[in-house]
C-alpha positions in Angstrom: -22.0 9.8 25.5 -23.8 8.7 22.4 -22.7 8.2 18.8 -23.6 6.3 15.6 -21.5 3.2 15.0 -20.6 1.9 11.6 -18.4 -1.2 10.9 -16.9 -1.1 7.4 -16.4 -4.3 5.5 -14.4 -2.8 2.7 -12.3 0.3 2.0 -14.9 1.6 -0.5 -17.5 1.4 2.3 -15.3 3.2 4.7 -14.7 6.0 2.3 -18.4 6.2 1.5 -19.2 6.7 5.2 -16.6 9.5 5.4 -18.1 11.2 2.4 -21.6 10.9 3.8 -20.7 12.5 7.1 -18.0 15.1 6.2 -16.1 16.2 9.3 -18.2 14.1 11.7 -16.5 10.7 11.4 -13.9 9.3 13.9 -12.1 6.3 12.5 -11.6 3.4 14.9 -8.9 0.8 14.2 -7.6 -1.0 17.3 -9.0 1.5 19.8 -6.1 1.3 22.2 -6.0 5.1 22.6 -9.3 6.2 21.2 -11.6 4.1 23.4 -10.0 5.2 26.8 -10.3 8.8 25.6 -13.9 8.4 24.7 -14.7 6.8 28.1 -12.9 9.6 29.9 -14.6 12.4 27.8 -11.3 13.6 26.4 -12.6 12.9 22.9 -16.1 13.1 21.4 -17.4 11.2 18.4 -20.6 11.7 16.4 -20.0 8.8 14.0 -17.6 6.1 14.9 -16.3 4.2 11.9 -14.7 0.9 12.7 -12.1 0.0 10.0 -10.4 -2.7 12.0 -11.7 -5.6 9.9 -11.2 -4.0 6.4 -9.2 -6.7 4.6 -7.6 -4.2 2.1 -6.0 -2.4 5.1 -4.1 -5.3 6.6 -0.9 -6.5 4.9 2.9 -6.3 4.9 4.3 -6.4 1.4 7.7 -6.3 -0.1 7.6 -3.8 -3.1 11.3 -3.8 -3.9 12.6 -0.5 -2.7 10.1 -0.2 0.1 7.9 -2.2 2.4 4.2 -1.3 2.2 2.1 -1.8 5.4 -1.7 -1.6 5.5 -3.0 0.9 8.1 -5.0 -1.7 10.0 -2.0 -4.1 10.3 -1.7 -4.9 14.0 1.4 -4.4 16.1 1.9 -8.1 16.8 1.8 -8.8 13.0 4.7 -6.3 12.6 6.6 -7.8 15.5 6.2 -11.3 14.1 6.9 -10.4 10.5 9.8 -12.4 9.0 9.9 -9.8 6.2 10.4 -6.9 8.6 13.0 -8.9 10.6 15.0 -9.4 7.4 14.6 -5.9 5.8 13.4 -3.5 8.4 14.4 -4.8 11.8 14.2 -1.4 13.5 10.5 -1.2 12.7 9.9 -4.7 13.9 11.7 -3.9 17.2 9.7 -0.7 17.7 6.4 -2.7 17.2 7.6 -5.4 19.7 8.3 -2.7 22.3 4.7 -1.5 22.4 2.8 -2.3 25.6 1.9 -5.9 26.3 0.6 -8.8 24.1 -3.0 -7.7 24.5 -2.2 -4.2 23.3 -0.1 -5.5 20.4 -2.9 -7.8 19.3 -5.4 -4.9 19.1 -3.4 -1.8 18.2 -2.7 -0.9 14.5 0.1 1.0 12.8 -2.4 3.4 11.2 -4.2 4.1 14.4 -0.9 4.7 16.2 0.4 7.2 13.6 -2.9 9.0 13.1 -3.3 9.4 16.9 -0.1 11.5 16.8 1.1 10.8 20.3 4.6 12.2 20.6 5.7 9.3 22.8 4.6 6.5 20.4 7.0 3.8 19.4 5.9 3.5 15.8 5.9 7.2 15.2 9.6 7.6 16.2 10.4 4.6 14.0 8.5 6.0 11.0 10.3 9.3 11.4 13.8 7.8 11.7 13.2 5.4 8.8 11.9 8.2 6.4 8.5 6.6 6.0 5.7 8.0 3.9 1.9 7.8 4.5 -0.8 7.2 1.9 -4.1 9.0 2.4 -7.2 8.2 0.5 -10.2 10.5 0.1 -12.5 12.5 -2.2 -9.6 13.8 -4.2 -8.0 10.3 -4.6 -4.8 9.1 -3.1 -1.9 11.3 -2.0 1.5 10.2 -0.6 3.1 12.4 2.0 6.4 12.2 4.0 5.7 11.2 7.6 8.0 14.0 8.6 5.4 16.8 9.0 2.4 14.5 9.1 1.7 15.2 12.7 1.1 18.9 13.7 0.7 18.4 17.4 -0.5 15.8 19.8 -3.7 14.3 18.3 -3.5 16.5 15.2 -2.4 15.6 11.7 -2.7 16.8 8.2 -5.4 14.2 7.4 -8.2 16.3 5.8 -12.0 15.7 6.4 -13.1 12.8 4.3 -9.6 11.3 4.1 -8.4 8.0 5.7 -4.8 6.8 6.3 -4.7 3.6 4.3 -1.0 2.7 4.0 2.5 3.3 5.3 5.5 3.0 3.0 9.0 2.5 4.5 12.2 2.6 2.4 14.0 -0.8 2.7 17.6 -1.2 1.6 18.7 -4.6 0.3 21.0 -4.9 3.4 19.5 -3.4 6.6 21.5 -0.4 8.0 22.8 -0.5 11.5 20.2 0.7 14.0 19.6 1.1 17.7 16.3 1.7 19.6 16.7 3.0 23.1 13.6 3.6 25.2 13.2 4.7 28.8 9.9 4.0 30.6 9.0 4.1 34.2 7.7 0.5 33.8 7.5 -2.0 30.9 4.0 -1.2 29.9 4.1 2.6 29.9 4.6 5.1 27.1 8.2 6.0 26.8 9.4 9.0 28.8 12.0 9.5 26.0 13.0 7.1 23.2 15.7 7.4 20.5 16.0 5.6 17.3 19.3 6.0 15.4 19.8 4.6 11.9 23.1 4.5 10.1 23.3 5.2 6.3 24.7 7.7 3.9 23.6 10.1 6.6 22.8 9.0 10.1 19.2 9.7 11.2 18.3 10.2 14.8 14.6 10.6 15.9 13.3 11.3 19.4 10.0 10.8 21.1 8.8 12.5 24.2 10.8 15.7 23.6 8.3 17.9 21.7 4.6 18.1 20.8 5.4 15.6 18.0 8.2 13.1 17.4 11.2 15.1 16.1 14.6 14.6 14.4 17.7 15.5 16.4 18.9 17.9 13.8 21.9 19.3 15.6 23.1 15.8 16.4 22.7 14.7 12.8 24.6 17.8 11.6 27.4 17.1 14.1 27.7 13.5 12.8 27.9 14.8 9.3 30.8 17.0 10.3 32.6 13.9 11.7 31.9 14.5 15.4 31.9 11.5 17.7 29.1 9.9 19.6 29.6 11.9 22.8 29.8 15.3 21.2 27.0 14.7 18.8 24.7 13.3 21.5 25.3 16.3 23.7 23.2 18.2 21.1 20.3 15.8 21.0 17.9 18.0 22.9 18.7 21.2 20.9 15.6 22.9 19.6 13.2 20.5 21.4 10.4 21.5 23.8 10.1 18.7 26.4 7.1 18.9 28.6 6.9 18.9 32.4 4.4 16.3 33.5 3.7 13.6 36.1 6.2 11.2 34.5 9.2 13.5 34.2 10.4 17.1 34.1 11.5 18.7 31.0 15.0 18.9 32.4 15.1 15.2 33.1 13.9 14.5 29.6 16.7 16.6 28.1 19.2 14.5 30.2 17.6 11.3 29.0 17.7 12.4 25.3 21.4 13.0 25.5 22.2 9.8 27.4 20.0 7.5 25.2 21.3 9.2 22.0 24.9 8.6 23.0 24.2 4.9 23.7 22.3 4.5 20.5 25.1 6.1 18.4 27.7 3.9 20.1 25.6 0.8 19.3 25.5 1.6 15.6 29.2 2.1 15.5 29.8 5.8 15.9 33.1 6.2 17.5 33.2 8.2 20.7 36.0 10.5 19.7 34.7 11.2 16.2 35.0 10.7 12.4 31.7 9.0 11.9 30.7 5.4 11.9 33.4 2.9 12.8 34.2 0.2 10.1 
C-alpha cells in the first residue's frame, strides 16, 4: 500500500489539495475508522489529506438558534463541552458514549459523519436533532440537512473536491427532553442498535444499526403524533427498516431491540404508556 500524504495547516490549503487532485483525495481527520480500513485493504487512498490540525475546523460555538461545530472537533471536546451540556445534552451524551478515552481523543465529528457508518453514535444524534452539514468546495459553501447526507455505508453526497467543514445543530433555549438508549455486546463496540428520542412540537426518533444508514422511525413518530402511547408507538419502530444479519446480531434480534429500546426511550422522555403523547 502506497499513497501520497499531505498535512494541511489551513482550510484554504486543504481545499487547494482537493482541487489539485480531483477525485483522488481521501481526507483524514482522527483516523479511527479510516486507518484500520487502510491497513486491512478495505479502503485505498492515492492522496491522504490530513486535516486533523486545521485550526478553522475545531470549534464549538453558540450562534443563537443553533450550535456550530467544526468538523475536526474531537469527540472528547464534545463530551466535555459545557455549552453542549447546557443546550444540546443529547449530542454531548452521544459523544461521551463513543468507544474509550483514546478513541474520543482522536476521533472527530466530521470524520464520524463523513464515514457514514450506520451504527455511529454521532450520526444517530445528528439525525434525531435535525442537524445540517456545511460542505465547502469549488462552488463555494452549501448547507444540507443531515437527513439524506448518507446514501449507504461509507457513501455520502460529498462531491469530488468538497470537504465537510461544519455541523450545525438547532438548539432551543431550553433543551427538550431526550433519551439515548444503546445496546452493545461490550462497552467499546459499535452499537448493535441505538435509539435517540427527542421531545418537541413533534417527537423525533432516530435509529442506528437498522438499515444501511441511520434512519428515522417514521411509523413510530406518526403514531406519537396521533396520540398513541409509548408501547404502541414503539411496536412500530422497526417498520420500513432493513436490519442486517451479521456476526453481532441477526436482523430479527435487531428488530426486537429497536422496539424495546424505543419503548424505554419514549417512557424516559415522558410519553405515557397508554397514550395521548408526552406526559406533563
